[in-house]
N, C-alpha and C positions, 0 to 999 in steps of 0.2 A: 440636814443633809441636802446637798444640791442635786440637780437632775442627774449628773453623771454618777454620783454615788448610789442614787435610787436605782438607776439602770443596771449598775454593777450587781446590786443585790437581786434584782429581777433575773439577771442572767444566772446567778447561782441557784435560785429557786427553780428556774426552767431546766437547768442541768440536772438537778435532783429529780424533777418530774419525769424527765426522759429516762433516767436510770430506773425509776420505779415503774414506769410504763412498760419498759422492756421486760422487767422482772414479771410484771403482771401477765404479759402475753406468753412468756415462757411457762408460767404456772397454768395458764389457760390450756396450753398444749398438754400438760400433764393431766389436767382434768379430763380433756378429750380422750386421752389414752385410757384412763380409768373407766370412762363412760362406754368406750368401745368394748372394753373387756367385759363389763358387767351388763351391757345392753341398756344402760340408763338413758332416758331422753335427754337431749341437749338442752332444751328449754326447761327452766325451772322457775316459773313465774312467781311462786310464793317466796322463794329465796330472793329474787330480784326486788320484790316489794319490800321485804324485810330489810335488805341492805340499804335500799334507797331511803327508807324511813330513818334508819339508824344514822346514816351519813348526814341526812338533813338535820337531825338533832345535834350531831357533833358540830356541824358547821354553824348552826344557830348559836351555840354556846361560844364559839370563837369570833364569829362575825355575822350578825343578823342579815346583813346585805347579801351574803353568799347563799342563803337558804333557797332562794328562787332559782338559782342556777344549778343547784345540785341534781335535780331530776334530769336536766338536759345532759349534764356531764355523765351521770350514771347510765342514761340510755345509750349514749355513744360508747361508753366503756363496755357495757354488757353486749352490745351489738358486735363489737370487735372481738370480744371474748368468744361469743358463739361462732363467729367466722373462723377463729383459730381452731376451735373444737371440731367444727365441721370438716376442716382440712384433714383431721386425723380420723374422724368417724366415717366420713363419706368422701374419700378422695376423688371419686368419680360417680356419675349417675348415668342412667340410660340416655339422657339428653346429651351429656358431654361426650359419651362414646359415639352417639349418632353423628355429632358434629365432627369428631375426629375422623370417622369413616368417610363422611362426605368430603372433607378436605382432601383425603387421600385418593378418592375415587372420581372426583370431578376433574374434567380436562382442564388444562392450563389456559386454553383460549375460549372466550365466550362465543357461542355459536354465531356465525355470520348470517345464516338464514335458517328459517324454521317456519312451521305452520303456526300462526298466531291468531288468537281470537281477540276481536275488538268490538266495542259497542258502537252502533251507529251505522253510517254509510261512508262512502268515499268522500274525503275532505274533512272528516272529523278530526278533532285535536288528538284523539287517541291514535289515529293513523299517523299523524306527524310525530307523536311520541314514539310510536312503534318504529318509524324509520330512523329515529335517533338511536334507538337501542340496537337495531338490526340493520346492517347495510342492505341486505336483499330479502326482506320479509315476504312471506306468502300469507296474506291477511284474509281471514274469514270474518265477516261482519255478522253481528247478532243484534237483535232489536233492543235488548235491555242488558243491564249489568249481570243479572242472574244467568242469562244465557251464556255469558263468558265463563262464569264459574262452572256451570253445568258442562260446558264443552271440555274444560280441563278435567273435571271430575270423571267424565265419561270416556276420556282418552281420544276425543275427536281432534284436539289440538294439543301440542306440547306446551305451549305458552299462552298466556293471556295478558293484555295490557289494559290497565284500569286507572282512572284518576282517583287519587286518594285525598288530596287537599289542595286548596288554593290560598295564595298569600293574601287575598282580599276577602274572599267569601268564606274561608274556613274549610272544614272537613266535609267530605261527601259522606254523610251519615249512612246512606244505604250500603256503601261498601263495607263499613264496619259491621253492620248488621249481617251482611252476607258472609263476612269472615267467620262469624260464630257458627254458621250453618255448614260451611264447606271446609274440607281438609285440604290445605294447599300450603305452598311455600313461596316466599319472595326471593327471587334470584338476582334482581337488579332493580334500580329505580332511576328516574331521570326527571329533571326540572325543565319544563318547557315554557318559554315566554308566550303568554296568551294575549293576542291582539284582536279585539272584537271590532267588527265593522258592520255598518248598516247596509244591507244588500237588498235591492229591489229590481223589478223589471226595468230594462233599459228604456229611457224616456220618462221615467217616473221622477218627480221632484219631491224633495223632502217634505214640502207642505202638503203633498197628496196623501201621505201615510196616515192611515187610521187604525192599523193593527200591526203589532210586531210580535213575531214568534221566535222562541229560542229555548235553550235549556235553562232550568231554574238557576243554575250557578252563574251562567253568563248574564242573566237578567239581574241578579243581585250584584254583579260586578260592574254594572253600567247604570246604577240607580240615578246618579246625577243627570246623565244624558237623557234618560227616559223621562225624568221629571221635567226637563227643559222643553220637551215636546208638547206638554200640555195634555189635553184630553185624548190620549192615544191608548187603545186597548192593548194589554200585554198578555200573551198566551204562552203557557209553558208547553214544550214538546220534549221528545226523548233526547234530542241531540242537536247541537248547533248546525251540523251538516245536514241533518234531516230537515231543519228549519229552512235552510237554503234550498234544498231539494223541493220542499213544499211550495215555496214562493215561485220557483222556476216552473213547477207543474200547474200553478194556478193561473186563471184568467184575470185575476184581480190586479189592478194597478195601484191599489191603496194598501197593499200588504208588503211587509218587509221582514227581514230576518237579521238577527244578530249572529254573525258567523265569522269564520276566518277569511282573510284576504284570498287564500287559495280557492275558497268556494266560489268567489266571484267569477273567476276564469273557468272553473270546472263546470258551473251550472249556467254560464252565460248571463250573469247578473251585473248590474251597475252598482258601484260602491258610492252610496250617497254621503256617507260620513265614515272616516277612518279613525281607528284608535279611540273608540268612544268609552273605553273602560275608565272607571273612576281614578285609578292609579296607573302610572306608567310602568312601574315595576310589578306587573301583574304576572305571577308565575303559578303554574299548576304542577304539582308533583304527581307523576305517574309511577305505578309499580308494575313490574313484570312478574307474573306468578307462574308456578309450575306445580304439578302434583308431586314430583320427586324433589328431595332436598339436594340442591346443587350449590356448592360454595366455591366461587371462583377466586383466584388470586386478587389481592387488593381489597378484600371485603373489610370494611371498617365501620359498618352500620349494622345493627341487629334489631330485629323487631320481635316482640313477645306479647302474648296476651295472657293475663292472669285474672282468675276469679278469686277474690279475697274473702276471708271470713267477715261477716257482718258484725263487726265489733270495733270499739275505739282502738286506734293505734295500728290497725292492720295495714293501711297504706303507708303510714309512717315507717313501719319496720322495713318495708321494701325500699323506700327512698333512703333510709339510713344505711341500708346495705350498699346501695349504689355509692353513697357518699363515702362510706368507710373504705371502699375499694377504689375510690378515685375514678369512677366511671361516670361519664357525662350523660345526663338525660336530656335529649333534644326534643322529645315529644311525649305528652301524656294526654290520653283521650279516654273518656269513660262512656259506656253505652249501657242502658238498662238490660238486665237479663230477662228473657221471655219467661213468663209464668213465675217470676220471683219478685215479690213486692220490695221495692226500694233496695234492690241489690244490683251490683254493676259488674261488668267486665271492664278491665283496664287494659288499654293498649299502650305499650311503651316502645319508643325508639331510643336506642342507646348508641352513643358514639364511642366505639372502642375497637381496636384491632382484635381479630379472632385469635391472634397468636400470643396475646398477652396472658401470662399466668393468672392474672386477676380475673380475666374474662372466663377462663376455664374454671376457676374457683366459683365464680358467680353461677355459672351454668350447672355446676355440680350440686349446689345446695339451695338454689332458689325455690325448688319445688317444695321444700320443707316449710316455706313461709306462706304458702297459699293453698287454697282448696284445689285449684286446677291450674296447670300451666301448659300453654301451647307455644312452642318455639317456632316462629314463622320463618326464620332464616337470617343469614348474615350475607351482606352483599355490598357492592360498590354503588354509589350514587353518582350519576353523570350530571354535571352542572354546566 
């Protein structure tokens, strides 16, 4: 047989596979209807193991090379089958109903002004992000990230703006840890280009600097520049703007701050070196949080937190469900659970429109695959 003939036979096999696959999905729906009527659990791990073993044996007799692929194929088929059954057994969930209500009750226009909590002081990158999200924000500053969460939780502010991750330095782990402690929702996010500058008292020369202060993320984003300065002490502080404020209030002429260009004018400092971050495309992603669930038009990104069973395949089952439904996973982060040895909370960012039937299906049955699920919100990201 030549290549054309082989491909023609492959096309025939593929056509039969599609027919059989469609028949299998239809049968899965019938199974779902039976399980709904009898109250039988959707997941039957014993049967799945038995079927996988039998099919591996069958494949081995026909083609030994196929044996290793059978468990992968079976896993995907079983996952799709469970998804079809769940559409029948659980067409909706409390989360999906909550999402539907939020879509209906949220105004069409994102607020133009509001009282917003930010960490730091005037000139902080959080302030710049806040001004990207809200044309006329009324900003309240707090010393640390937990103060922002507490302000939202206590009703002092309607919104809070917090840094979540940086393209160079990675995630802000403290934010993820606070996510597990406070109940909140993400209503919007924004990417802000971060440009670090070395600021000092006017008249100071770069060779005079003996100590540099800044936030730990800014310090990690400027590693190469800091190393080039030689024996200079680096001190961590709460915020890049607080660092600039500290330098401005000090009598020292050997002290400098890594901060934004805006802070130079704001605090009357000289810019000794501009754009000193390691990479030019240095972006920080900020989230806007609220106590209430608000879903505005155009939402195409969803964040969830899941606590999974501590057993093999638990994370795979979640990822397989995303894959089966064609939902793109754009971020996966894990954080250890307090007081639970070697167990983790997983944070997911999904790229999908909230109006997709597949998104509704996912939100309706995701809770069945984990010990605990927290839906953080669906929102638009400003880039």
